[in-house]
Backbone bond lengths (Angstrom), bond angles and torsions (degrees), N, CA, C in turn:
res aa  C-N    CA-C-N  psi(-1)  N-CA   C-N-CA  omega(-1)  CA-C   N-CA-C  phi
1 M - - - 1.455 - - 1.531 111.30 -
2 R 1.318 115.21 -41.63 1.487 119.26 179.98 1.533 110.18 -63.88
3 L 1.322 117.50 -38.12 1.469 121.43 179.08 1.532 110.34 -65.23
4 L 1.333 116.28 -42.42 1.463 120.78 178.14 1.539 110.29 -61.33
5 F 1.336 117.14 -45.96 1.448 121.49 178.50 1.548 110.70 -60.02
6 K 1.323 115.79 -39.71 1.472 120.57 -179.96 1.525 110.16 -63.16
7 W 1.343 117.44 -44.25 1.467 120.38 179.80 1.512 112.13 -69.27
8 L 1.314 116.58 -38.67 1.474 119.22 177.64 1.513 111.25 -65.85
9 S 1.331 117.59 -37.31 1.454 122.07 176.46 1.516 110.65 -62.33
10 R 1.317 116.96 -44.18 1.469 121.18 178.02 1.508 111.94 -64.84
11 L 1.300 115.71 -41.63 1.470 120.52 177.92 1.543 111.18 -61.47
12 L 1.327 114.98 -44.29 1.473 120.49 178.42 1.520 110.60 -62.82
13 L 1.333 116.20 -42.13 1.469 120.05 178.23 1.528 110.94 -61.79
14 L 1.334 117.14 -44.62 1.463 121.10 177.34 1.520 111.95 -60.41
15 L 1.321 116.28 -41.78 1.457 121.22 178.91 1.541 110.49 -63.20
16 L 1.317 117.04 -45.17 1.458 120.99 179.03 1.527 110.70 -64.06
17 L 1.338 117.97 -39.59 1.452 120.40 176.60 1.517 111.79 -64.61
18 W 1.326 116.01 -39.58 1.475 120.69 177.99 1.552 109.99 -62.16
19 V 1.332 116.47 -49.50 1.448 120.44 -178.39 1.528 110.67 -60.96
20 A 1.341 116.70 -43.99 1.460 120.24 179.45 1.522 110.70 -63.26
21 G 1.321 116.43 -43.61 1.472 121.16 -179.75 1.522 112.15 -62.20
22 V 1.327 116.75 -46.70 1.457 121.98 -179.81 1.538 109.67 -64.96
23 A 1.313 116.66 -42.43 1.469 119.93 178.50 1.521 110.85 -60.79
24 W 1.330 117.03 -43.14 1.467 120.41 177.49 1.523 110.35 -63.36
25 Y 1.328 117.52 -43.19 1.475 123.61 -179.36 1.537 109.90 -59.74
26 I 1.311 117.54 -43.76 1.460 122.39 179.91 1.522 110.48 -69.06
27 N 1.325 116.65 -47.85 1.459 122.08 -177.75 1.526 111.30 -64.51
28 D 1.320 117.44 -39.41 1.452 121.76 179.79 1.545 111.32 -62.39
29 F 1.339 116.12 -39.29 1.466 120.68 179.89 1.525 112.08 -76.23
30 A 1.337 116.92 -23.73 1.473 121.35 -175.52 1.524 111.75 -57.31
31 G 1.321 117.37 -32.46 1.449 120.53 -178.14 1.524 113.45 -88.81
32 R 1.312 117.86 0.08 1.463 120.82 -177.34 1.516 110.99 -83.97
33 D 1.298 115.38 122.11 1.486 121.67 178.37 1.514 107.51 -115.11
34 E 1.315 116.30 111.58 1.467 122.56 -179.12 1.527 112.01 -102.98
35 T 1.327 116.72 21.46 1.460 121.45 -174.64 1.520 110.94 -54.91
36 R 1.323 114.96 130.42 1.463 124.15 177.94 1.523 107.03 -157.38
37 K 1.284 118.11 176.46 1.472 120.84 176.46 1.521 108.80 -64.74
38 A 1.326 115.16 135.49 1.458 121.98 177.65 1.519 107.67 -150.49
39 D 1.331 115.85 167.74 1.447 119.54 -179.69 1.527 113.49 -68.38
40 A 1.345 116.66 -37.15 1.457 119.24 -174.86 1.529 109.64 -148.72
41 A 1.323 113.92 159.95 1.465 120.88 168.05 1.513 105.78 -107.78
42 V 1.311 117.29 127.77 1.452 122.77 176.81 1.525 107.38 -102.73
43 V 1.322 115.24 119.86 1.466 121.38 -179.55 1.505 108.34 -101.16
44 L 1.313 117.16 118.52 1.458 120.14 179.38 1.531 110.07 -74.08
45 G 1.298 115.62 141.70 1.451 121.62 -174.62 1.515 112.61 -65.48
46 A 1.295 115.20 152.63 1.472 125.49 173.16 1.522 106.28 -150.51
47 A 1.281 115.54 169.22 1.471 119.98 -172.99 1.522 113.21 -57.25
48 A 1.304 113.75 145.31 1.472 122.09 171.30 1.522 106.30 -118.57
49 W 1.323 115.49 141.89 1.449 120.23 178.22 1.514 108.29 -106.19
50 D 1.314 115.49 98.48 1.451 123.18 -173.83 1.524 108.00 60.55
51 R 1.320 118.59 -111.07 1.474 120.89 -178.19 1.533 110.83 -106.74
52 K 1.323 116.81 15.67 1.442 121.53 -176.28 1.542 110.21 -121.96
53 P 1.345 118.04 138.26 1.474 117.40 177.36 1.509 111.87 -69.63
54 S 1.331 115.91 144.36 1.455 120.29 173.22 1.535 108.02 -66.28
55 P 1.318 118.67 165.88 1.486 118.82 177.81 1.532 113.27 -57.33
56 V 1.329 118.15 -34.43 1.468 120.81 177.73 1.531 110.74 -65.19
57 L 1.339 116.24 -48.29 1.457 118.92 179.17 1.509 112.01 -66.47
58 E 1.329 117.37 -36.75 1.467 119.64 -179.39 1.528 111.42 -63.33
59 E 1.311 118.24 -39.49 1.469 120.51 176.57 1.522 111.61 -63.17
60 R 1.345 116.66 -40.91 1.473 119.72 177.54 1.540 110.09 -64.77
61 L 1.299 116.57 -41.97 1.466 120.04 179.68 1.525 112.46 -64.46
62 N 1.322 117.02 -44.31 1.471 119.65 179.55 1.525 110.87 -61.18
63 H 1.314 116.78 -37.55 1.472 119.93 177.81 1.527 110.65 -65.90
64 A 1.326 116.84 -44.82 1.480 120.39 -179.65 1.528 110.57 -65.55
65 L 1.319 118.02 -38.72 1.473 120.67 179.34 1.522 109.66 -62.79
66 E 1.322 116.81 -38.38 1.472 121.11 177.72 1.540 110.20 -64.42
67 L 1.290 116.75 -40.66 1.470 120.44 179.07 1.537 110.38 -62.24
68 Y 1.322 115.17 -41.40 1.465 120.48 178.74 1.536 111.06 -67.17
69 K 1.308 115.88 -47.69 1.484 119.86 -175.58 1.503 113.59 -68.86
70 T 1.328 117.57 -23.22 1.469 120.66 178.21 1.532 111.76 -94.24
71 G 1.354 117.00 3.94 1.440 120.34 174.48 1.526 115.81 82.04
72 Q 1.327 117.27 13.33 1.461 119.63 177.60 1.522 111.07 -72.50
73 V 1.336 117.05 -31.15 1.460 121.76 179.99 1.521 108.92 -136.49
74 R 1.335 115.36 158.24 1.472 119.56 178.29 1.520 113.52 -110.16
75 K 1.321 116.98 -10.72 1.474 121.68 177.61 1.518 108.55 -136.05
76 L 1.329 115.32 153.13 1.452 123.92 174.34 1.519 108.19 -118.36
77 I 1.313 116.05 131.52 1.467 121.60 177.76 1.520 107.64 -117.65
78 F 1.336 116.14 116.58 1.454 120.85 179.67 1.529 108.51 -104.28
79 T 1.320 115.68 132.47 1.458 120.88 -178.73 1.537 109.53 -114.75
80 G 1.304 115.58 159.59 1.471 120.66 175.02 1.503 111.65 126.07
81 G 1.300 114.79 127.67 1.459 121.76 -179.58 1.513 113.11 -91.32
82 F 1.310 114.11 -154.18 1.468 122.14 -176.53 1.520 111.08 -88.66
83 G 1.332 117.38 128.83 1.451 121.93 172.86 1.524 108.53 -80.21
84 D 1.325 116.53 179.49 1.452 121.46 -179.77 1.517 110.63 -58.48
85 K 1.332 116.24 124.39 1.461 123.82 177.02 1.519 114.15 57.30
86 A 1.311 116.57 22.99 1.479 120.53 -178.82 1.518 111.49 -79.22
87 A 1.311 116.76 139.60 1.457 121.23 178.07 1.526 110.72 -79.88
88 M 1.323 115.88 -26.28 1.477 121.47 -178.22 1.526 108.62 -131.98
89 A 1.337 115.57 148.89 1.456 120.50 173.19 1.531 108.96 -72.41
90 E 1.337 115.78 156.04 1.467 120.86 177.32 1.529 110.12 -54.52
91 S 1.316 116.67 -42.34 1.473 120.94 -178.93 1.507 112.78 -65.61
92 E 1.333 118.21 -32.83 1.475 121.72 177.28 1.532 110.35 -69.76
93 V 1.329 115.83 -40.53 1.462 120.00 176.17 1.528 109.31 -62.28
94 A 1.322 116.13 -42.22 1.465 121.73 179.03 1.537 110.37 -61.77
95 R 1.327 116.47 -45.82 1.450 120.72 178.79 1.534 112.20 -58.64
96 D 1.315 115.76 -47.33 1.466 119.97 -179.23 1.536 110.73 -63.01
97 Y 1.309 116.56 -38.21 1.471 121.26 178.14 1.534 110.03 -63.88
98 A 1.308 116.70 -43.87 1.462 121.03 -178.97 1.546 110.23 -66.88
99 V 1.307 118.23 -42.92 1.471 122.09 178.42 1.542 108.79 -61.58
100 A 1.337 117.56 -42.42 1.465 121.30 179.58 1.532 111.43 -65.22
101 H 1.331 116.58 -19.88 1.468 121.47 178.84 1.543 112.01 -103.02
102 G 1.331 115.88 20.53 1.446 119.71 170.22 1.522 117.86 91.33
103 I 1.318 119.05 10.58 1.459 121.01 179.22 1.528 107.91 -88.86
104 P 1.348 118.21 129.00 1.468 120.45 179.47 1.538 110.43 -64.96
105 R 1.327 114.83 135.35 1.475 120.62 -179.12 1.512 111.85 -56.81
106 K 1.319 117.64 -31.76 1.494 121.39 -178.54 1.518 111.73 -64.89
107 D 1.323 118.91 -19.42 1.456 122.12 -178.87 1.528 112.63 -99.17
108 I 1.323 116.24 12.80 1.455 121.06 -178.75 1.533 110.23 -117.73
109 L 1.326 116.23 129.90 1.468 121.94 173.58 1.526 107.51 -118.19
110 I 1.320 115.86 142.36 1.467 118.95 178.59 1.527 109.22 -135.61
111 E 1.313 113.42 158.71 1.470 121.42 169.29 1.522 105.92 -133.14
112 T 1.320 117.20 148.55 1.453 119.68 -175.12 1.530 112.28 -122.86
113 A 1.329 117.38 13.56 1.463 120.26 -173.36 1.521 114.47 -98.44
114 S 1.318 119.14 -23.34 1.472 121.06 -169.62 1.533 112.39 -80.65
115 H 1.349 114.24 151.31 1.469 121.47 178.64 1.530 111.88 -135.12
116 S 1.351 117.14 11.23 1.459 120.80 -177.61 1.518 107.26 -156.10
117 T 1.334 115.52 169.56 1.461 119.16 176.57 1.509 109.82 -60.56
118 R 1.315 118.37 -42.38 1.457 121.01 178.19 1.527 111.07 -57.88
119 G 1.326 116.78 -42.59 1.455 120.94 177.44 1.533 111.78 -66.63
120 N 1.328 116.91 -40.87 1.454 121.69 176.03 1.517 109.50 -55.00
121 V 1.329 116.51 -45.93 1.472 122.20 -177.86 1.533 110.63 -63.09
122 S 1.321 117.12 -50.93 1.466 118.54 -175.77 1.539 111.98 -66.41
123 E 1.328 116.28 -38.02 1.478 118.47 179.61 1.522 111.34 -71.71
124 A 1.323 117.36 -40.08 1.467 119.53 177.97 1.542 110.10 -65.11
125 A 1.321 116.80 -41.31 1.462 120.88 178.43 1.537 110.46 -60.89
126 R 1.335 115.81 -40.19 1.487 120.39 179.45 1.536 109.31 -63.72
127 L 1.334 116.98 -46.48 1.481 120.33 179.44 1.522 110.61 -61.79
128 M 1.327 117.13 -42.66 1.466 119.88 -179.32 1.534 110.25 -62.98
129 Q 1.322 116.89 -41.13 1.463 119.65 179.90 1.541 110.43 -65.81
130 E 1.348 116.65 -43.76 1.460 120.96 179.07 1.523 111.87 -58.66
131 K 1.313 116.50 -41.23 1.475 121.88 -175.75 1.522 113.23 -94.19
132 K 1.349 115.41 4.27 1.481 121.86 177.82 1.550 111.89 58.88
133 L 1.320 114.24 42.06 1.477 120.79 175.86 1.527 107.02 -93.13
134 Q 1.306 116.64 128.90 1.467 121.40 -170.68 1.528 115.34 -93.19
135 S 1.323 117.69 -28.34 1.461 120.55 -174.83 1.525 110.06 -145.68
136 C 1.332 114.66 158.38 1.477 117.47 -179.84 1.530 109.81 -146.15
137 L 1.321 111.55 156.35 1.466 121.02 166.80 1.509 105.92 -99.71
138 L 1.297 116.71 129.72 1.446 121.13 -177.08 1.535 108.10 -96.10
139 V 1.325 115.90 125.72 1.459 121.94 -177.33 1.520 110.53 -112.97
140 S 1.318 115.36 120.91 1.462 122.45 174.29 1.511 107.70 -163.16
141 D 1.321 116.41 -174.61 1.467 120.69 176.48 1.523 109.70 -71.32
142 P 1.323 118.25 149.60 1.472 121.21 -174.58 1.529 114.03 -53.12
143 M 1.334 118.53 -43.92 1.469 120.47 -176.99 1.536 112.41 -69.79
144 H 1.294 117.61 -16.56 1.470 122.46 179.68 1.537 112.07 -86.35
145 M 1.318 117.37 -15.01 1.455 120.58 -168.40 1.526 114.50 -67.37
146 R 1.333 118.84 -40.09 1.473 119.75 -177.16 1.516 111.69 -56.25
147 R 1.326 116.03 -51.54 1.480 119.36 -176.64 1.529 110.26 -69.07
148 A 1.324 117.77 -42.44 1.453 120.91 -176.29 1.515 111.44 -66.07
149 V 1.320 117.07 -45.57 1.483 119.55 178.07 1.522 110.03 -62.33
150 R 1.310 116.87 -42.93 1.478 119.42 178.69 1.532 111.20 -59.06
151 M 1.312 116.50 -42.36 1.465 120.06 179.17 1.524 111.74 -63.32
152 F 1.318 117.18 -43.38 1.460 120.47 179.17 1.518 110.79 -63.60
153 R 1.332 116.21 -46.64 1.464 119.08 -179.12 1.517 111.81 -66.39
154 D 1.345 117.80 -36.28 1.458 120.38 174.95 1.520 111.83 -64.34
155 A 1.325 116.30 -28.29 1.480 120.98 177.95 1.538 111.35 -82.83
156 G 1.324 117.19 -0.03 1.463 121.15 178.26 1.513 114.16 83.89
157 V 1.333 118.09 16.41 1.453 120.98 -179.72 1.512 109.04 -98.32
158 P 1.333 118.42 118.98 1.482 119.85 176.95 1.531 108.42 -66.80
159 C 1.305 116.41 111.95 1.471 119.81 -179.65 1.519 109.40 -137.76
160 F 1.327 112.57 155.56 1.472 120.88 -177.49 1.523 108.54 -130.52
161 S 1.285 115.79 142.11 1.456 122.85 -178.43 1.521 112.48 -71.09
162 S 1.321 116.19 125.91 1.469 121.86 174.45 1.523 107.77 -136.59
163 P 1.345 116.45 75.33 1.457 120.01 -175.70 1.516 112.63 -68.61
164 T 1.314 115.49 153.54 1.455 120.13 176.90 1.544 108.63 -59.73
165 K 1.321 114.93 144.23 1.456 119.66 178.56 1.536 110.94 -78.63
166 T 1.321 114.22 -28.08 1.455 121.08 176.27 1.522 107.19 -120.49
167 S 1.278 116.58 161.76 1.464 120.01 -178.43 1.519 109.05 -148.63
168 A 1.313 115.08 152.16 1.459 119.58 173.95 1.512 109.29 -73.89
169 Y 1.351 117.59 -16.09 1.450 122.20 179.01 1.514 108.69 -90.15
170 V 1.318 118.04 82.68 1.461 120.91 -174.69 1.535 112.71 -106.01
171 S 1.321 117.88 -31.57 1.452 119.16 -178.78 1.511 110.03 -78.49
172 W 1.338 116.38 156.55 1.464 119.62 -179.40 1.519 111.13 -62.49
173 P 1.360 121.13 -42.09 1.478 119.20 177.35 1.529 112.71 -60.87
174 A 1.313 118.01 -38.69 1.470 121.02 179.17 1.511 110.52 -66.07
175 K 1.347 116.72 -44.98 1.472 119.41 178.29 1.529 111.80 -63.51
176 A 1.330 115.07 -41.46 1.484 119.40 -179.17 1.529 110.31 -64.00
177 G 1.332 115.96 -40.55 1.455 119.28 178.33 1.527 112.33 -64.17
178 F 1.331 115.55 -43.02 1.464 120.93 177.92 1.522 109.85 -61.90
179 L 1.352 116.87 -45.03 1.462 121.50 -179.28 1.536 110.21 -63.10
180 A 1.321 117.14 -44.32 1.473 120.41 179.97 1.538 110.07 -60.61
181 R 1.300 115.63 -43.31 1.491 120.15 178.01 1.536 110.68 -60.60
182 E 1.337 115.44 -43.74 1.463 119.10 -179.00 1.526 112.37 -67.53
183 V 1.332 117.04 -34.55 1.473 119.48 175.57 1.527 109.90 -60.03
184 V 1.318 116.06 -45.31 1.465 120.59 179.29 1.529 111.12 -64.73
185 F 1.327 117.50 -47.73 1.474 120.94 -177.59 1.526 111.86 -67.87
186 F 1.330 117.63 -39.55 1.459 120.60 179.06 1.526 110.15 -66.42
187 T 1.318 116.87 -42.41 1.466 120.24 176.55 1.524 109.91 -62.24
188 G 1.316 117.30 -44.42 1.469 120.63 176.94 1.511 112.39 -59.18
189 Y 1.326 117.07 -40.74 1.452 120.44 178.29 1.518 111.04 -63.05
190 L 1.303 116.66 -44.34 1.474 120.06 179.26 1.544 112.02 -64.87
191 V 1.338 115.78 -41.84 1.468 119.57 -177.45 1.522 111.53 -73.36
192 A 1.322 117.41 -43.08 1.458 120.78 -176.86 1.500 113.50 -74.02
193 G 1.335 115.86 -16.02 1.462 118.77 179.78 1.499 110.81 93.93
194 R 1.312 114.12 165.58 1.464 119.61 -175.34 1.482 110.16 -91.00
Protein backbone atom coordinates (compact mmCIF):
# COMPACT_ATOMS: atom_id res chain seq x y z
CA MET A 1 0.00 0.00 0.00
CA ARG A 2 2.83 2.39 0.86
CA LEU A 3 4.45 1.71 -2.54
CA LEU A 4 1.17 2.42 -4.34
CA PHE A 5 0.77 5.70 -2.43
CA LYS A 6 4.36 6.64 -3.33
CA TRP A 7 3.74 6.05 -7.05
CA LEU A 8 0.41 7.87 -7.01
CA SER A 9 2.07 10.83 -5.26
CA ARG A 10 4.77 10.93 -7.94
CA LEU A 11 2.21 10.69 -10.69
CA LEU A 12 0.19 13.52 -9.15
CA LEU A 13 3.33 15.64 -8.85
CA LEU A 14 4.20 15.02 -12.52
CA LEU A 15 0.66 15.94 -13.54
CA LEU A 16 0.79 19.18 -11.54
CA LEU A 17 4.18 20.05 -13.04
CA TRP A 18 2.81 19.36 -16.53
CA VAL A 19 -0.26 21.57 -15.96
CA ALA A 20 1.88 24.37 -14.50
CA GLY A 21 4.38 24.14 -17.36
CA VAL A 22 1.72 24.18 -20.07
CA ALA A 23 -0.11 27.05 -18.36
CA TRP A 24 3.14 29.05 -18.24
CA TYR A 25 3.86 28.18 -21.92
CA ILE A 26 0.40 29.41 -22.98
CA ASN A 27 0.44 32.53 -20.80
CA ASP A 28 3.97 33.47 -21.89
CA PHE A 29 2.94 33.36 -25.56
CA ALA A 30 -0.31 35.26 -24.89
CA GLY A 31 1.55 38.56 -24.72
CA ARG A 32 3.53 37.97 -27.91
CA ASP A 33 2.48 40.19 -30.79
CA GLU A 34 4.12 39.26 -34.09
CA THR A 35 2.05 41.66 -36.18
CA ARG A 36 3.67 42.49 -39.52
CA LYS A 37 2.55 42.82 -43.12
CA ALA A 38 0.84 39.66 -44.36
CA ASP A 39 -1.56 38.68 -47.11
CA ALA A 40 -4.54 38.15 -44.83
CA ALA A 41 -5.83 38.29 -41.29
CA VAL A 42 -7.55 35.09 -40.20
CA VAL A 43 -10.14 35.69 -37.50
CA LEU A 44 -10.97 32.59 -35.49
CA GLY A 45 -14.67 32.05 -34.93
CA ALA A 46 -16.50 32.85 -31.71
CA ALA A 47 -20.15 32.92 -30.81
CA ALA A 48 -22.62 35.09 -32.65
CA TRP A 49 -25.90 36.11 -31.09
CA ASP A 50 -28.44 35.89 -33.88
CA ARG A 51 -27.10 38.45 -36.38
CA LYS A 52 -24.82 40.23 -33.92
CA PRO A 53 -21.28 39.25 -32.85
CA SER A 54 -20.80 38.28 -29.22
CA PRO A 55 -18.44 40.54 -27.24
CA VAL A 56 -15.60 38.03 -27.81
CA LEU A 57 -16.15 37.96 -31.58
CA GLU A 58 -16.60 41.73 -31.73
CA GLU A 59 -13.18 42.32 -30.11
CA ARG A 60 -11.56 39.96 -32.65
CA LEU A 61 -13.33 41.72 -35.51
CA ASN A 62 -12.35 45.20 -34.35
CA HIS A 63 -8.71 44.10 -34.18
CA ALA A 64 -8.84 42.58 -37.69
CA LEU A 65 -10.53 45.68 -39.11
CA GLU A 66 -7.71 47.81 -37.68
CA LEU A 67 -5.13 45.53 -39.32
CA TYR A 68 -6.90 45.95 -42.66
CA LYS A 69 -7.39 49.71 -42.36
CA THR A 70 -3.73 50.29 -41.43
CA GLY A 71 -2.53 48.28 -44.43
CA GLN A 72 -1.08 45.32 -42.53
CA VAL A 73 -3.26 42.91 -44.55
CA ARG A 74 -5.16 43.06 -47.82
CA LYS A 75 -7.74 40.34 -47.15
CA LEU A 76 -9.83 39.27 -44.16
CA ILE A 77 -10.73 35.62 -43.61
CA PHE A 78 -13.56 34.95 -41.19
CA THR A 79 -14.04 31.43 -39.85
CA GLY A 80 -16.87 29.78 -37.98
CA GLY A 81 -19.91 27.76 -38.85
CA PHE A 82 -23.46 27.63 -37.57
CA GLY A 83 -24.15 27.42 -33.83
CA ASP A 84 -27.20 25.64 -32.44
CA LYS A 85 -30.36 26.93 -34.14
CA ALA A 86 -28.41 29.85 -35.62
CA ALA A 87 -29.83 31.64 -38.65
CA MET A 88 -26.36 32.73 -39.74
CA ALA A 89 -22.87 31.26 -39.43
CA GLU A 90 -20.38 33.08 -37.20
CA SER A 91 -18.36 33.98 -40.31
CA GLU A 92 -21.44 35.47 -42.02
CA VAL A 93 -22.13 37.64 -38.98
CA ALA A 94 -18.46 38.67 -39.04
CA ARG A 95 -18.64 39.53 -42.75
CA ASP A 96 -21.73 41.67 -42.30
CA TYR A 97 -20.11 43.47 -39.35
CA ALA A 98 -16.99 44.20 -41.42
CA VAL A 99 -19.00 45.45 -44.41
CA ALA A 100 -21.03 47.71 -42.08
CA HIS A 101 -17.69 49.13 -40.88
CA GLY A 102 -16.48 50.01 -44.36
CA ILE A 103 -14.57 46.91 -45.50
CA PRO A 104 -15.15 46.09 -49.20
CA ARG A 105 -16.92 42.75 -49.64
CA LYS A 106 -14.34 41.76 -52.30
CA ASP A 107 -11.64 41.71 -49.61
CA ILE A 108 -13.52 39.32 -47.33
CA LEU A 109 -13.40 35.53 -47.48
CA ILE A 110 -15.56 33.30 -45.29
CA GLU A 111 -16.11 29.64 -44.58
CA THR A 112 -19.21 28.30 -42.86
CA ALA A 113 -18.27 24.68 -42.15
CA SER A 114 -16.00 24.78 -39.08
CA HIS A 115 -17.04 24.24 -35.46
CA SER A 116 -13.66 24.13 -33.68
CA THR A 117 -10.21 25.66 -33.79
CA ARG A 118 -9.01 22.64 -35.78
CA GLY A 119 -11.81 23.24 -38.29
CA ASN A 120 -11.02 26.97 -38.41
CA VAL A 121 -7.42 26.08 -39.28
CA SER A 122 -8.22 23.60 -42.04
CA GLU A 123 -10.89 25.80 -43.64
CA ALA A 124 -8.73 28.95 -43.48
CA ALA A 125 -5.78 27.02 -44.96
CA ARG A 126 -8.05 25.81 -47.78
CA LEU A 127 -9.22 29.36 -48.55
CA MET A 128 -5.65 30.67 -48.47
CA GLN A 129 -4.51 27.98 -50.88
CA GLU A 130 -7.45 28.63 -53.25
CA LYS A 131 -6.74 32.37 -53.30
CA LYS A 132 -2.94 31.93 -53.37
CA LEU A 133 -2.44 33.81 -50.10
CA GLN A 134 0.98 33.03 -48.67
CA SER A 135 0.91 34.36 -45.10
CA CYS A 136 -1.52 35.45 -42.43
CA LEU A 137 -1.88 37.25 -39.16
CA LEU A 138 -3.88 35.13 -36.78
CA VAL A 139 -6.45 37.04 -34.73
CA SER A 140 -7.92 35.64 -31.54
CA ASP A 141 -7.85 36.19 -27.78
CA PRO A 142 -4.36 36.21 -26.25
CA MET A 143 -4.77 32.94 -24.30
CA HIS A 144 -5.93 31.16 -27.46
CA MET A 145 -2.88 32.13 -29.53
CA ARG A 146 -0.36 29.45 -28.49
CA ARG A 147 -2.52 26.52 -29.57
CA ALA A 148 -3.96 28.23 -32.65
CA VAL A 149 -0.59 29.38 -33.99
CA ARG A 150 0.86 25.92 -33.36
CA MET A 151 -1.99 24.32 -35.30
CA PHE A 152 -1.54 26.69 -38.25
CA ARG A 153 2.21 26.18 -38.36
CA ASP A 154 1.79 22.39 -38.06
CA ALA A 155 -0.56 22.62 -41.06
CA GLY A 156 2.21 24.37 -43.02
CA VAL A 157 0.57 27.80 -43.04
CA PRO A 158 2.98 30.69 -42.37
CA CYS A 159 1.15 32.63 -39.70
CA PHE A 160 2.01 35.20 -37.08
CA SER A 161 0.33 35.95 -33.78
CA SER A 162 -1.75 39.14 -33.64
CA PRO A 163 -3.79 38.84 -30.44
CA THR A 164 -6.61 41.20 -29.64
CA LYS A 165 -5.50 44.21 -27.63
CA THR A 166 -8.69 44.04 -25.61
CA SER A 167 -10.64 40.99 -24.61
CA ALA A 168 -13.99 40.11 -23.18
CA TYR A 169 -12.00 37.97 -20.73
CA VAL A 170 -10.99 40.74 -18.33
CA SER A 171 -11.72 39.41 -14.84
CA TRP A 172 -9.30 37.01 -13.17
CA PRO A 173 -11.93 34.19 -12.98
CA ALA A 174 -12.68 34.56 -16.71
CA LYS A 175 -8.98 34.54 -17.62
CA ALA A 176 -8.32 31.56 -15.33
CA GLY A 177 -11.19 29.64 -16.89
CA PHE A 178 -9.95 30.37 -20.41
CA LEU A 179 -6.40 29.35 -19.42
CA ALA A 180 -7.60 26.12 -17.81
CA ARG A 181 -9.57 25.25 -20.93
CA GLU A 182 -6.55 25.98 -23.13
CA VAL A 183 -4.30 23.78 -20.96
CA VAL A 184 -6.72 20.90 -21.51
CA PHE A 185 -7.15 21.54 -25.26
CA PHE A 186 -3.43 22.10 -25.89
CA THR A 187 -2.57 18.91 -24.02
CA GLY A 188 -5.24 17.06 -25.99
CA TYR A 189 -3.82 18.41 -29.24
CA LEU A 190 -0.32 17.23 -28.33
CA VAL A 191 -1.51 13.80 -27.15
CA ALA A 192 -3.97 13.14 -29.98
CA GLY A 193 -1.45 14.16 -32.60
CA ARG A 194 -1.56 16.72 -35.29
